[in-house]
C-alpha positions as protocol buffer text, in pm:
chain_id: "A"
residue {
  index: 1
  type: MET
  ca { x: 368 y: -1438 z: 42 }
}
residue {
  index: 2
  type: MET
  ca { x: -1 y: -1285 z: -40 }
}
residue {
  index: 3
  type: GLN
  ca { x: -248 y: -1346 z: 274 }
}
residue {
  index: 4
  type: ILE
  ca { x: -613 y: -1308 z: 256 }
}
residue {
  index: 5
  type: LYS
  ca { x: -860 y: -1185 z: 534 }
}
residue {
  index: 6
  type: VAL
  ca { x: -1235 y: -1165 z: 520 }
}
residue {
  index: 7
  type: ILE
  ca { x: -1415 y: -945 z: 766 }
}
residue {
  index: 8
  type: SER
  ca { x: -1785 y: -910 z: 809 }
}
residue {
  index: 9
  type: ILE
  ca { x: -1903 y: -600 z: 975 }
}
residue {
  index: 10
  type: PRO
  ca { x: -2263 y: -531 z: 1068 }
}
residue {
  index: 11
  type: VAL
  ca { x: -2406 y: -226 z: 885 }
}
residue {
  index: 12
  type: PHE
  ca { x: -2523 y: -114 z: 1215 }
}
residue {
  index: 13
  type: GLY
  ca { x: -2266 y: -90 z: 1515 }
}
residue {
  index: 14
  type: ASP
  ca { x: -1993 y: -305 z: 1600 }
}
residue {
  index: 15
  type: GLU
  ca { x: -1706 y: -39 z: 1588 }
}
residue {
  index: 16
  type: ALA
  ca { x: -1461 y: -322 z: 1699 }
}
residue {
  index: 17
  type: LEU
  ca { x: -1479 y: -480 z: 1378 }
}
residue {
  index: 18
  type: ASN
  ca { x: -1451 y: -149 z: 1222 }
}
residue {
  index: 19
  type: GLU
  ca { x: -1146 y: -72 z: 1387 }
}
residue {
  index: 20
  type: GLU
  ca { x: -987 y: -432 z: 1338 }
}
residue {
  index: 21
  type: LEU
  ca { x: -1035 y: -351 z: 936 }
}
residue {
  index: 22
  type: ASN
  ca { x: -871 y: -33 z: 984 }
}
residue {
  index: 23
  type: VAL
  ca { x: -586 y: -151 z: 1164 }
}
residue {
  index: 24
  type: LEU
  ca { x: -527 y: -422 z: 906 }
}
residue {
  index: 25
  type: LEU
  ca { x: -565 y: -146 z: 615 }
}
residue {
  index: 26
  type: ARG
  ca { x: -298 y: 67 z: 776 }
}
residue {
  index: 27
  type: SER
  ca { x: -68 y: -202 z: 862 }
}
residue {
  index: 28
  type: LYS
  ca { x: -22 y: -419 z: 553 }
}
residue {
  index: 29
  type: LYS
  ca { x: 57 y: -359 z: 172 }
}
residue {
  index: 30
  type: ILE
  ca { x: -302 y: -378 z: 77 }
}
residue {
  index: 31
  type: LEU
  ca { x: -297 y: -534 z: -313 }
}
residue {
  index: 32
  type: GLN
  ca { x: -689 y: -552 z: -312 }
}
residue {
  index: 33
  type: VAL
  ca { x: -984 y: -514 z: -141 }
}
residue {
  index: 34
  type: GLU
  ca { x: -1360 y: -625 z: -233 }
}
residue {
  index: 35
  type: ARG
  ca { x: -1636 y: -501 z: -73 }
}
residue {
  index: 36
  type: HIS
  ca { x: -2006 y: -652 z: -69 }
}
residue {
  index: 37
  type: LEU
  ca { x: -2323 y: -599 z: 117 }
}
residue {
  index: 38
  type: VAL
  ca { x: -2468 y: -954 z: 224 }
}
residue {
  index: 39
  type: GLN
  ca { x: -2760 y: -1040 z: 420 }
}
residue {
  index: 40
  type: LEU
  ca { x: -2673 y: -1254 z: 698 }
}
residue {
  index: 41
  type: PRO
  ca { x: -2910 y: -1408 z: 961 }
}
residue {
  index: 42
  type: ALA
  ca { x: -2840 y: -1146 z: 1213 }
}
residue {
  index: 43
  type: GLY
  ca { x: -2892 y: -861 z: 962 }
}
residue {
  index: 44
  type: ALA
  ca { x: -2721 y: -692 z: 694 }
}
residue {
  index: 45
  type: ALA
  ca { x: -2334 y: -651 z: 680 }
}
residue {
  index: 46
  type: TRP
  ca { x: -2018 y: -535 z: 490 }
}
residue {
  index: 47
  type: ALA
  ca { x: -1813 y: -848 z: 381 }
}
residue {
  index: 48
  type: PHE
  ca { x: -1471 y: -714 z: 326 }
}
residue {
  index: 49
  type: CYS
  ca { x: -1194 y: -947 z: 153 }
}
residue {
  index: 50
  type: VAL
  ca { x: -850 y: -770 z: 172 }
}
residue {
  index: 51
  type: GLU
  ca { x: -589 y: -919 z: -7 }
}
residue {
  index: 52
  type: TYR
  ca { x: -241 y: -824 z: 138 }
}
residue {
  index: 53
  type: ILE
  ca { x: 126 y: -893 z: 201 }
}
residue {
  index: 54
  type: GLU
  ca { x: 334 y: -783 z: 501 }
}
residue {
  index: 55
  type: ASP
  ca { x: 418 y: -404 z: 549 }
}
residue {
  index: 56
  type: LEU
  ca { x: 729 y: -371 z: 358 }
}
residue {
  index: 57
  type: SER
  ca { x: 790 y: 15 z: 461 }
}
residue {
  index: 58
  type: PRO
  ca { x: 1156 y: 73 z: 598 }
}
residue {
  index: 59
  type: GLU
  ca { x: 1024 y: 128 z: 948 }
}
residue {
  index: 60
  type: SER
  ca { x: 894 y: -222 z: 979 }
}
residue {
  index: 61
  type: LYS
  ca { x: 1219 y: -388 z: 850 }
}
residue {
  index: 62
  type: GLY
  ca { x: 1416 y: -196 z: 1130 }
}
residue {
  index: 63
  type: LYS
  ca { x: 1592 y: -10 z: 866 }
}
residue {
  index: 64
  type: GLU
  ca { x: 1723 y: 347 z: 904 }
}
residue {
  index: 65
  type: LYS
  ca { x: 1588 y: 610 z: 686 }
}
residue {
  index: 66
  type: GLN
  ca { x: 1768 y: 654 z: 356 }
}
residue {
  index: 67
  type: ASP
  ca { x: 1896 y: 975 z: 248 }
}
residue {
  index: 68
  type: TYR
  ca { x: 1807 y: 923 z: -128 }
}
residue {
  index: 69
  type: ARG
  ca { x: 1975 y: 1287 z: -218 }
}
residue {
  index: 70
  type: GLN
  ca { x: 2290 y: 1107 z: -130 }
}
residue {
  index: 71
  type: ILE
  ca { x: 2222 y: 780 z: -290 }
}
residue {
  index: 72
  type: LEU
  ca { x: 2081 y: 878 z: -633 }
}
residue {
  index: 73
  type: ASP
  ca { x: 2239 y: 1109 z: -879 }
}
residue {
  index: 74
  type: ALA
  ca { x: 2079 y: 1450 z: -946 }
}
residue {
  index: 75
  type: ASP
  ca { x: 1839 y: 1329 z: -1250 }
}
residue {
  index: 76
  type: SER
  ca { x: 1735 y: 1030 z: -1077 }
}
residue {
  index: 77
  type: PHE
  ca { x: 1654 y: 1203 z: -736 }
}
residue {
  index: 78
  type: ARG
  ca { x: 1449 y: 1441 z: -937 }
}
residue {
  index: 79
  type: ARG
  ca { x: 1263 y: 1146 z: -1083 }
}
residue {
  index: 80
  type: TYR
  ca { x: 1232 y: 1018 z: -756 }
}
residue {
  index: 81
  type: LEU
  ca { x: 1078 y: 1342 z: -615 }
}
residue {
  index: 82
  type: ALA
  ca { x: 811 y: 1329 z: -870 }
}
residue {
  index: 83
  type: LEU
  ca { x: 732 y: 952 z: -835 }
}
residue {
  index: 84
  type: ARG
  ca { x: 693 y: 1028 z: -452 }
}
residue {
  index: 85
  type: GLU
  ca { x: 456 y: 1309 z: -558 }
}
residue {
  index: 86
  type: TRP
  ca { x: 259 y: 1093 z: -781 }
}
residue {
  index: 87
  type: ARG
  ca { x: 237 y: 825 z: -509 }
}
residue {
  index: 88
  type: ARG
  ca { x: 93 y: 1087 z: -261 }
}
residue {
  index: 89
  type: VAL
  ca { x: -141 y: 1187 z: -483 }
}
residue {
  index: 90
  type: THR
  ca { x: -276 y: 831 z: -595 }
}
residue {
  index: 91
  type: ALA
  ca { x: -275 y: 725 z: -230 }
}
residue {
  index: 92
  type: GLU
  ca { x: -484 y: 1000 z: -111 }
}
residue {
  index: 93
  type: LYS
  ca { x: -737 y: 923 z: -430 }
}
residue {
  index: 94
  type: GLU
  ca { x: -754 y: 555 z: -343 }
}
residue {
  index: 95
  type: ASN
  ca { x: -755 y: 628 z: 39 }
}
residue {
  index: 96
  type: VAL
  ca { x: -450 y: 380 z: 89 }
}
residue {
  index: 97
  type: PRO
  ca { x: -133 y: 412 z: 279 }
}
residue {
  index: 98
  type: VAL
  ca { x: 157 y: 543 z: 30 }
}
residue {
  index: 99
  type: PHE
  ca { x: 392 y: 235 z: 117 }
}
residue {
  index: 100
  type: ALA
  ca { x: 46 y: 4 z: -21 }
}
residue {
  index: 101
  type: LEU
  ca { x: 156 y: 158 z: -375 }
}
residue {
  index: 102
  type: PHE
  ca { x: 549 y: 168 z: -360 }
}
residue {
  index: 103
  type: THR
  ca { x: 798 y: 165 z: -58 }
}
residue {
  index: 104
  type: ASN
  ca { x: 1062 y: 454 z: -86 }
}
residue {
  index: 105
  type: ASP
  ca { x: 1330 y: 194 z: -166 }
}
residue {
  index: 106
  type: GLU
  ca { x: 1112 y: 76 z: -454 }
}
residue {
  index: 107
  type: LEU
  ca { x: 1056 y: 430 z: -594 }
}
residue {
  index: 108
  type: ALA
  ca { x: 1425 y: 514 z: -552 }
}
residue {
  index: 109
  type: GLU
  ca { x: 1515 y: 195 z: -773 }
}
residue {
  index: 110
  type: LEU
  ca { x: 1234 y: 301 z: -1045 }
}
residue {
  index: 111
  type: ALA
  ca { x: 1392 y: 667 z: -1043 }
}
residue {
  index: 112
  type: LYS
  ca { x: 1702 y: 514 z: -1192 }
}
residue {
  index: 113
  type: PHE
  ca { x: 1550 y: 456 z: -1517 }
}
residue {
  index: 114
  type: SER
  ca { x: 1522 y: 773 z: -1738 }
}
residue {
  index: 115
  type: SER
  ca { x: 1206 y: 600 z: -1903 }
}
residue {
  index: 116
  type: LEU
  ca { x: 987 y: 342 z: -1765 }
}
residue {
  index: 117
  type: THR
  ca { x: 864 y: 37 z: -1925 }
}
residue {
  index: 118
  type: LEU
  ca { x: 643 y: -247 z: -1754 }
}
residue {
  index: 119
  type: VAL
  ca { x: 882 y: -475 z: -1795 }
}
residue {
  index: 120
  type: GLU
  ca { x: 1142 y: -250 z: -1647 }
}
residue {
  index: 121
  type: MET
  ca { x: 904 y: -171 z: -1349 }
}
residue {
  index: 122
  type: LYS
  ca { x: 854 y: -571 z: -1275 }
}
residue {
  index: 123
  type: SER
  ca { x: 1224 y: -634 z: -1261 }
}
residue {
  index: 124
  type: VAL
  ca { x: 1269 y: -409 z: -945 }
}
residue {
  index: 125
  type: ARG
  ca { x: 1358 y: -568 z: -674 }
}
residue {
  index: 126
  type: VAL
  ca { x: 1431 y: -464 z: -338 }
}
């Protein structure tokens, strides 16, 4: 279920609010972040609207780590590794945690397709 959190952080100061935002961004699967500079009675502030869902990473579910080499066939495992690399690079560019893009389980399911269409990607459920 999608959640929304709005945080206003004064341009100068209030490190506690900065840390609150950083904790939220690290601990949830972020769907979208909007940022605007606003003028408040107390001065200028950044207003962040964060859309997220709860962290779906395996660690947050209490699941043991999967050995995808054992689960996937050789071709699927190669695709899985390529998808993980794409996810890592994209997450670095977007400055988000990797699980915000896809969990390992989602990547493993996507890797089972020899070619992906948007319809196939949307059909993946883990």
